[in-house]
ZAGUKOL-858138 format. One record per residue (C-alpha): residue number from 1; residue in three letters; y, z, x. Coordinates in pm, 1 decimal, padded with zeros to 6 digits. Each point is the difference from the previous one (the first is absolute). Layout:
N
@zase = NUM&rolum = Ala&v = Y&w = Z&u = X
...
//
This chain:
236
@zase = 1&rolum = Met&v = 00000.0&w = 00000.0&u = 00000.0
@zase = 2&rolum = Ala&v = 00310.2&w = -00120.1&u = 00174.9
@zase = 3&rolum = Asn&v = 00273.4&w = 00087.1&u = -00251.7
@zase = 4&rolum = Gly&v = 00227.3&w = 00299.2&u = 00009.1
@zase = 5&rolum = Ser&v = -00197.5&w = 00209.5&u = -00245.6
@zase = 6&rolum = Gly&v = -00309.2&w = -00046.7&u = 00214.0
@zase = 7&rolum = Arg&v = 00176.6&w = 00126.1&u = 00307.9
@zase = 8&rolum = Glu&v = 00126.9&w = 00302.7&u = -00190.9
@zase = 9&rolum = Thr&v = -00360.5&w = 00068.6&u = -00102.8
@zase = 10&rolum = Gly&v = -00111.3&w = -00013.1&u = 00362.9
@zase = 11&rolum = Leu&v = 00279.7&w = 00231.4&u = 00106.1
@zase = 12&rolum = Ala&v = -00087.7&w = 00253.1&u = -00269.0
@zase = 13&rolum = Met&v = -00372.0&w = 00017.7&u = 00073.6
@zase = 14&rolum = Phe&v = 00025.0&w = 00257.1&u = 00278.2
@zase = 15&rolum = Ser&v = 00293.2&w = 00196.1&u = 00133.1
@zase = 16&rolum = Asp&v = 00131.8&w = -00051.4&u = 00352.2
@zase = 17&rolum = Glu&v = -00110.9&w = 00354.3&u = 00072.2
@zase = 18&rolum = Glu&v = -00361.5&w = -00076.3&u = -00096.6
@zase = 19&rolum = Leu&v = -00011.8&w = -00301.2&u = 00233.1
@zase = 20&rolum = Ser&v = 00230.4&w = 00122.2&u = 00275.8
@zase = 21&rolum = Glu&v = -00269.0&w = 00062.7&u = 00264.9
@zase = 22&rolum = Met&v = -00221.7&w = -00294.6&u = -00095.7
@zase = 23&rolum = Ser&v = -00021.9&w = -00299.3&u = 00236.4
@zase = 24&rolum = Gly&v = 00090.1&w = -00354.8&u = -00095.8
@zase = 25&rolum = Val&v = 00147.4&w = 00071.1&u = -00342.3
@zase = 26&rolum = Lys&v = 00153.0&w = -00294.2&u = -00186.6
@zase = 27&rolum = Arg&v = 00125.3&w = -00004.9&u = -00359.0
@zase = 28&rolum = Val&v = -00051.6&w = -00347.3&u = -00143.8
@zase = 29&rolum = Gly&v = 00046.6&w = -00078.2&u = -00369.6
@zase = 30&rolum = Asp&v = -00252.2&w = 00186.5&u = -00212.8
@zase = 31&rolum = Tyr&v = -00196.9&w = 00145.7&u = 00290.3
@zase = 32&rolum = Ile&v = 00034.0&w = 00184.3&u = 00325.7
@zase = 33&rolum = Glu&v = -00178.2&w = -00099.0&u = 00319.3
@zase = 34&rolum = Val&v = -00116.1&w = 00223.9&u = 00284.5
@zase = 35&rolum = Thr&v = -00205.8&w = -00033.9&u = 00315.4
@zase = 36&rolum = Cys&v = -00360.3&w = 00104.9&u = -00054.3
@zase = 37&rolum = Gly&v = -00333.0&w = -00015.7&u = 00179.6
@zase = 38&rolum = Cys&v = -00366.7&w = 00089.6&u = 00005.0
@zase = 39&rolum = Thr&v = -00195.3&w = 00117.0&u = 00302.2
@zase = 40&rolum = Ser&v = -00351.4&w = -00107.3&u = 00092.4
@zase = 41&rolum = His&v = -00180.9&w = 00186.5&u = 00275.1
@zase = 42&rolum = Arg&v = -00140.6&w = -00332.9&u = 00113.8
@zase = 43&rolum = Tyr&v = 00301.5&w = -00230.4&u = -00030.9
@zase = 44&rolum = Gly&v = 00294.0&w = 00238.1&u = 00017.7
@zase = 45&rolum = Asp&v = 00309.9&w = -00019.9&u = -00219.2
@zase = 46&rolum = Ala&v = 00054.8&w = -00282.6&u = -00248.9
@zase = 47&rolum = Val&v = 00367.0&w = -00005.5&u = -00094.9
@zase = 48&rolum = Gly&v = 00153.1&w = -00146.7&u = -00313.7
@zase = 49&rolum = Arg&v = 00287.2&w = 00012.4&u = -00247.3
@zase = 50&rolum = Leu&v = -00056.2&w = 00196.5&u = -00321.3
@zase = 51&rolum = Arg&v = 00191.8&w = -00095.6&u = -00312.7
@zase = 52&rolum = Val&v = 00030.1&w = 00264.6&u = -00270.6
@zase = 53&rolum = Tyr&v = 00102.2&w = -00128.4&u = -00343.9
@zase = 54&rolum = Leu&v = 00140.5&w = 00197.7&u = -00289.5
@zase = 55&rolum = Asn&v = -00290.3&w = -00119.1&u = -00221.4
@zase = 56&rolum = Gly&v = -00244.2&w = 00180.8&u = 00232.2
@zase = 57&rolum = Cys&v = -00122.1&w = -00310.6&u = 00182.8
@zase = 58&rolum = Leu&v = -00064.4&w = 00037.3&u = 00373.8
@zase = 59&rolum = Glu&v = -00017.7&w = -00306.7&u = 00227.6
@zase = 60&rolum = Ile&v = -00050.1&w = -00020.4&u = 00374.7
@zase = 61&rolum = Thr&v = 00081.1&w = -00290.0&u = 00229.8
@zase = 62&rolum = Cys&v = -00218.0&w = 00036.1&u = 00307.4
@zase = 63&rolum = Glu&v = 00150.5&w = -00040.7&u = 00346.8
@zase = 64&rolum = Cys&v = -00306.1&w = 00101.9&u = 00200.9
@zase = 65&rolum = Thr&v = 00034.1&w = -00314.6&u = 00213.5
@zase = 66&rolum = Pro&v = 00282.0&w = -00256.0&u = 00028.7
@zase = 67&rolum = Gly&v = -00210.2&w = -00262.5&u = -00180.0
@zase = 68&rolum = Cys&v = -00140.2&w = 00216.2&u = -00280.5
@zase = 69&rolum = Gln&v = 00042.2&w = -00171.1&u = -00337.0
@zase = 70&rolum = Glu&v = -00108.6&w = 00291.4&u = -00221.4
@zase = 71&rolum = Asp&v = 00268.8&w = 00059.1&u = -00260.1
@zase = 72&rolum = Lys&v = 00030.1&w = 00194.3&u = -00327.0
@zase = 73&rolum = Leu&v = -00300.8&w = 00217.1&u = 00081.9
@zase = 74&rolum = Thr&v = -00079.1&w = 00308.0&u = -00203.1
@zase = 75&rolum = Pro&v = -00012.4&w = 00315.3&u = 00214.0
@zase = 76&rolum = Ala&v = -00380.2&w = 00001.1&u = -00042.7
@zase = 77&rolum = Ala&v = -00022.9&w = -00361.3&u = 00118.9
@zase = 78&rolum = Phe&v = 00229.8&w = 00076.1&u = 00295.3
@zase = 79&rolum = Glu&v = -00217.5&w = 00298.0&u = 00089.8
@zase = 80&rolum = Lys&v = -00307.5&w = -00226.4&u = 00003.4
@zase = 81&rolum = His&v = 00183.4&w = -00275.6&u = 00191.8
@zase = 82&rolum = Ser&v = 00102.6&w = 00249.4&u = 00268.8
@zase = 83&rolum = Gly&v = -00365.7&w = 00078.9&u = 00073.1
@zase = 84&rolum = Arg&v = 00029.6&w = 00362.4&u = -00101.7
@zase = 85&rolum = Glu&v = -00347.3&w = 00151.9&u = 00023.0
@zase = 86&rolum = Thr&v = 00039.5&w = 00246.6&u = -00289.6
@zase = 87&rolum = Ala&v = 00131.3&w = -00237.3&u = -00264.3
@zase = 88&rolum = Arg&v = 00076.8&w = 00077.5&u = -00366.4
@zase = 89&rolum = Lys&v = 00237.8&w = 00283.1&u = 00092.8
@zase = 90&rolum = Trp&v = 00315.1&w = -00206.4&u = 00038.9
@zase = 91&rolum = Lys&v = 00231.7&w = 00275.1&u = -00122.2
@zase = 92&rolum = Asn&v = -00106.9&w = 00200.5&u = 00305.1
@zase = 93&rolum = Asn&v = -00061.5&w = -00284.8&u = 00246.4
@zase = 94&rolum = Val&v = 00309.9&w = -00215.6&u = -00053.5
@zase = 95&rolum = Trp&v = 00297.7&w = 00166.7&u = 00162.0
@zase = 96&rolum = Val&v = 00374.1&w = -00031.1&u = 00044.7
@zase = 97&rolum = Ile&v = 00206.2&w = 00135.8&u = 00286.3
@zase = 98&rolum = Val&v = 00212.6&w = 00301.5&u = -00088.9
@zase = 99&rolum = Asp&v = 00210.8&w = 00154.8&u = 00273.3
@zase = 100&rolum = Gly&v = -00215.3&w = -00173.7&u = 00261.6
@zase = 101&rolum = Glu&v = -00332.4&w = 00121.4&u = -00143.7
@zase = 102&rolum = Lys&v = -00268.3&w = -00185.6&u = -00196.2
@zase = 103&rolum = Val&v = -00010.8&w = 00151.0&u = -00348.4
@zase = 104&rolum = Pro&v = -00261.2&w = -00100.3&u = -00264.1
@zase = 105&rolum = Leu&v = 00141.0&w = -00160.6&u = -00313.2
@zase = 106&rolum = Cys&v = -00136.2&w = 00284.9&u = -00211.0
@zase = 107&rolum = Lys&v = 00237.7&w = 00238.6&u = 00176.7
@zase = 108&rolum = Thr&v = 00312.7&w = -00208.9&u = -00065.7
@zase = 109&rolum = Val&v = 00213.4&w = -00079.7&u = -00305.4
@zase = 110&rolum = Leu&v = -00104.7&w = -00365.6&u = 00014.0
@zase = 111&rolum = Leu&v = -00287.9&w = 00038.9&u = -00247.5
@zase = 112&rolum = Lys&v = 00220.5&w = 00152.2&u = -00269.3
@zase = 113&rolum = Tyr&v = 00016.1&w = -00312.0&u = -00217.7
@zase = 114&rolum = Tyr&v = -00358.5&w = -00104.2&u = 00075.0
@zase = 115&rolum = Asn&v = -00125.9&w = 00340.6&u = -00114.8
@zase = 116&rolum = Gln&v = 00219.1&w = -00005.2&u = -00311.2
@zase = 117&rolum = Val&v = -00129.4&w = -00340.9&u = -00108.8
@zase = 118&rolum = Ser&v = -00361.4&w = 00091.5&u = 00077.2
@zase = 119&rolum = Lys&v = 00031.0&w = 00320.1&u = -00201.8
@zase = 120&rolum = Thr&v = 00145.8&w = -00187.1&u = -00298.7
@zase = 121&rolum = Ala&v = -00261.4&w = -00273.2&u = 00016.9
@zase = 122&rolum = Asn&v = -00285.2&w = 00245.6&u = 00033.0
@zase = 123&rolum = Gly&v = 00128.1&w = 00198.7&u = -00293.9
@zase = 124&rolum = Ser&v = -00045.8&w = -00292.0&u = -00241.1
@zase = 125&rolum = His&v = -00347.0&w = -00087.1&u = 00125.1
@zase = 126&rolum = Arg&v = -00161.3&w = 00339.1&u = 00052.0
@zase = 127&rolum = Ser&v = -00300.8&w = 00152.9&u = -00157.2
@zase = 128&rolum = Gln&v = -00021.0&w = 00358.4&u = -00113.3
@zase = 129&rolum = Asn&v = -00113.8&w = 00112.4&u = 00344.4
@zase = 130&rolum = Gly&v = 00308.6&w = -00155.0&u = 00163.3
@zase = 131&rolum = His&v = -00163.3&w = -00292.0&u = 00183.9
@zase = 132&rolum = Ala&v = 00122.0&w = -00357.6&u = -00026.7
@zase = 133&rolum = Cys&v = -00212.4&w = -00189.3&u = -00250.7
@zase = 134&rolum = His&v = -00146.6&w = -00289.6&u = 00196.6
@zase = 135&rolum = Arg&v = -00375.6&w = -00029.3&u = 00015.5
@zase = 136&rolum = Asp&v = -00186.7&w = -00091.4&u = 00317.7
@zase = 137&rolum = Glu&v = -00057.5&w = -00369.8&u = 00065.7
@zase = 138&rolum = Phe&v = -00245.6&w = -00195.5&u = 00214.1
@zase = 139&rolum = Val&v = 00051.2&w = -00292.3&u = 00236.6
@zase = 140&rolum = Arg&v = -00282.9&w = -00210.9&u = 00141.1
@zase = 141&rolum = Cys&v = -00021.7&w = -00059.7&u = 00376.2
@zase = 142&rolum = Thr&v = 00004.1&w = -00369.3&u = 00096.5
@zase = 143&rolum = Glu&v = -00246.2&w = 00059.4&u = 00285.2
@zase = 144&rolum = Cys&v = -00268.4&w = 00234.1&u = -00136.4
@zase = 145&rolum = Asn&v = 00062.9&w = -00056.9&u = -00372.1
@zase = 146&rolum = Lys&v = -00002.1&w = 00375.4&u = -00067.6
@zase = 147&rolum = Glu&v = 00244.7&w = 00161.5&u = -00239.8
@zase = 148&rolum = Arg&v = 00226.4&w = 00272.8&u = 00138.7
@zase = 149&rolum = Arg&v = 00180.0&w = 00263.8&u = -00204.2
@zase = 150&rolum = Phe&v = 00379.2&w = 00029.9&u = 00003.0
@zase = 151&rolum = His&v = 00167.2&w = 00314.5&u = -00132.3
@zase = 152&rolum = Leu&v = 00331.9&w = -00063.7&u = -00178.9
@zase = 153&rolum = Arg&v = 00139.6&w = 00351.4&u = -00018.5
@zase = 154&rolum = Ser&v = 00324.5&w = -00052.1&u = 00190.5
@zase = 155&rolum = Lys&v = 00248.7&w = -00279.4&u = 00061.7
@zase = 156&rolum = Glu&v = -00133.8&w = -00045.4&u = 00353.1
@zase = 157&rolum = Glu&v = -00360.5&w = -00036.7&u = -00121.7
@zase = 158&rolum = Cys&v = 00110.5&w = -00243.8&u = -00270.2
@zase = 159&rolum = Arg&v = 00180.0&w = -00208.2&u = 00264.2
@zase = 160&rolum = Val&v = -00311.6&w = -00015.7&u = 00217.2
@zase = 161&rolum = His&v = -00203.9&w = -00124.9&u = -00296.4
@zase = 162&rolum = His&v = 00275.4&w = -00242.5&u = -00102.9
@zase = 163&rolum = Asp&v = 00022.0&w = -00155.8&u = 00346.4
@zase = 164&rolum = Thr&v = -00379.6&w = -00014.2&u = 00025.7
@zase = 165&rolum = Leu&v = -00025.4&w = -00204.3&u = -00320.1
@zase = 166&rolum = Ala&v = 00245.6&w = -00248.6&u = 00150.2
@zase = 167&rolum = Asp&v = -00213.8&w = -00040.8&u = 00314.3
@zase = 168&rolum = Ser&v = -00260.7&w = -00269.4&u = -00061.9
@zase = 169&rolum = Asn&v = -00177.9&w = 00092.4&u = 00325.2
@zase = 170&rolum = Trp&v = -00010.8&w = 00377.3&u = -00045.4
@zase = 171&rolum = Lys&v = -00289.9&w = 00179.0&u = 00167.4
@zase = 172&rolum = Cys&v = -00124.2&w = 00356.8&u = 00027.0
@zase = 173&rolum = Ala&v = 00153.0&w = 00054.5&u = 00343.8
@zase = 174&rolum = Asp&v = 00347.8&w = -00061.7&u = -00146.9
@zase = 175&rolum = Leu&v = -00019.3&w = 00315.1&u = -00212.3
@zase = 176&rolum = Pro&v = 00272.4&w = 00226.0&u = 00147.2
@zase = 177&rolum = Tyr&v = -00182.3&w = 00320.1&u = -00093.6
@zase = 178&rolum = Asp&v = -00359.6&w = 00125.0&u = -00028.1
@zase = 179&rolum = Lys&v = -00086.5&w = -00199.6&u = 00318.0
@zase = 180&rolum = Ile&v = -00268.0&w = -00212.2&u = -00160.5
@zase = 181&rolum = Thr&v = -00187.7&w = -00302.1&u = 00139.0
@zase = 182&rolum = Cys&v = -00222.7&w = -00267.4&u = -00146.6
@zase = 183&rolum = Asp&v = -00300.5&w = 00198.3&u = 00124.5
@zase = 184&rolum = Asp&v = 00076.8&w = 00288.6&u = -00237.0
@zase = 185&rolum = Asp&v = -00191.1&w = 00007.1&u = -00326.4
@zase = 186&rolum = Glu&v = 00168.0&w = -00102.9&u = -00320.8
@zase = 187&rolum = Glu&v = 00048.1&w = 00268.9&u = -00263.5
@zase = 188&rolum = Arg&v = -00299.1&w = 00032.7&u = -00229.9
@zase = 189&rolum = Ala&v = 00041.5&w = -00162.7&u = -00339.7
@zase = 190&rolum = Ser&v = -00034.9&w = 00340.1&u = -00164.5
@zase = 191&rolum = Arg&v = 00293.9&w = 00123.5&u = 00208.3
@zase = 192&rolum = Arg&v = 00220.9&w = -00305.3&u = -00052.9
@zase = 193&rolum = Val&v = 00028.6&w = 00065.6&u = -00373.7
@zase = 194&rolum = Tyr&v = 00215.4&w = 00303.9&u = 00075.2
@zase = 195&rolum = Arg&v = 00353.0&w = -00139.8&u = 00013.3
@zase = 196&rolum = Gly&v = 00218.8&w = 00309.5&u = -00011.7
@zase = 197&rolum = Cys&v = 00127.4&w = -00031.2&u = -00356.9
@zase = 198&rolum = Thr&v = 00156.8&w = 00327.6&u = -00118.2
@zase = 199&rolum = Arg&v = -00159.9&w = -00041.0&u = -00343.5
@zase = 200&rolum = Ser&v = -00355.3&w = -00078.5&u = 00109.1
@zase = 201&rolum = Ala&v = -00145.1&w = -00054.0&u = 00347.8
@zase = 202&rolum = Thr&v = -00214.3&w = -00287.2&u = -00129.3
@zase = 203&rolum = Cys&v = 00283.0&w = -00164.1&u = -00196.7
@zase = 204&rolum = Lys&v = -00002.6&w = -00381.4&u = 00010.8
@zase = 205&rolum = Gly&v = 00372.3&w = -00024.1&u = -00064.2
@zase = 206&rolum = Cys&v = 00240.4&w = 00181.1&u = -00234.0
@zase = 207&rolum = Thr&v = 00371.5&w = 00068.1&u = -00037.9
@zase = 208&rolum = Ser&v = -00034.4&w = 00307.7&u = 00223.0
@zase = 209&rolum = Cys&v = -00134.0&w = -00175.6&u = 00307.2
@zase = 210&rolum = Val&v = 00104.7&w = -00365.7&u = -00029.4
@zase = 211&rolum = Cys&v = 00362.1&w = -00061.4&u = 00096.5
@zase = 212&rolum = Phe&v = 00166.2&w = -00334.4&u = -00064.4
@zase = 213&rolum = Gly&v = 00287.7&w = 00068.4&u = 00233.9
@zase = 214&rolum = Cys&v = 00209.8&w = 00296.5&u = 00114.0
@zase = 215&rolum = Asp&v = 00208.8&w = 00107.9&u = 00298.2
@zase = 216&rolum = Ile&v = -00311.7&w = 00135.5&u = 00170.2
@zase = 217&rolum = Cys&v = -00201.2&w = -00322.6&u = 00002.1
@zase = 218&rolum = Arg&v = 00278.9&w = -00263.5&u = 00006.9
@zase = 219&rolum = Phe&v = 00219.5&w = -00060.5&u = 00303.3
@zase = 220&rolum = Ser&v = 00355.8&w = -00131.2&u = 00019.6
@zase = 221&rolum = Asp&v = -00052.4&w = -00122.8&u = 00357.6
@zase = 222&rolum = Cys&v = -00300.6&w = -00214.6&u = -00097.1
@zase = 223&rolum = Ser&v = 00056.8&w = -00366.4&u = -00089.2
@zase = 224&rolum = Cys&v = -00317.4&w = -00050.4&u = -00206.1
@zase = 225&rolum = Gln&v = 00048.3&w = -00108.1&u = -00361.3
@zase = 226&rolum = Thr&v = -00132.0&w = 00326.2&u = -00143.1
@zase = 227&rolum = Cys&v = 00243.9&w = 00217.6&u = 00192.9
@zase = 228&rolum = Thr&v = 00288.3&w = -00244.4&u = -00043.0
@zase = 229&rolum = Asp&v = -00045.3&w = -00006.3&u = -00378.1
@zase = 230&rolum = Phe&v = -00021.2&w = 00378.7&u = -00018.8
@zase = 231&rolum = Thr&v = 00310.5&w = 00049.0&u = 00215.1
@zase = 232&rolum = Arg&v = 00195.4&w = -00255.4&u = -00201.6
@zase = 233&rolum = Asn&v = -00105.4&w = 00145.2&u = -00335.7
@zase = 234&rolum = Ser&v = 00069.4&w = 00359.2&u = 00104.2
@zase = 235&rolum = Lys&v = 00362.0&w = -00091.7&u = 00071.7
@zase = 236&rolum = Thr&v = 00060.5&w = -00155.8&u = -00341.0
//
């Protein structure tokens, strides 16, 4: 957003005091930008630029090497791209520099809008026990032809499943968690019927566990038709 109102929005997001010790701060339109990074014990620091939007969206442009073309990454995707060994904890592993020290995002004010949006979204799609209502899904490996379970209980897990569906060559070794290979046995058929529905563990699909689109399982930084349509419709 390049107009005046957009810049005022960016200026109002965080106070100068909140960002005073943070490195690389820029206020641009409807977002602020700061220097960020993620450290791998094997590859060292991967540095990038984190954009924080008022709508809760977080985007990272990677600058790990001069020729890196990775842009508009989610923090989870940036964490994976950096080679971080303990992935899926991006709030702790992605850091910004505050007063010369690396500080995890979870200990800064930068997640304020992300947490607010997540809380609102979760509130409209929660079961009685407080968990997001998305049932587990399965994806078939292109090498071993075995089905692998994907939990969809957080935005990060939903993004992993979403990106996996878009990968026509996905294989077991690409699973970022559970460290599974094609040699591992497939879940027994009797176990696969349990999909995590809050109404019934053996549910084949109901309004409690089947979501047709929400802020947990749709992504504003994704260009696929499903996410684009959801983002467009949610703004109208």
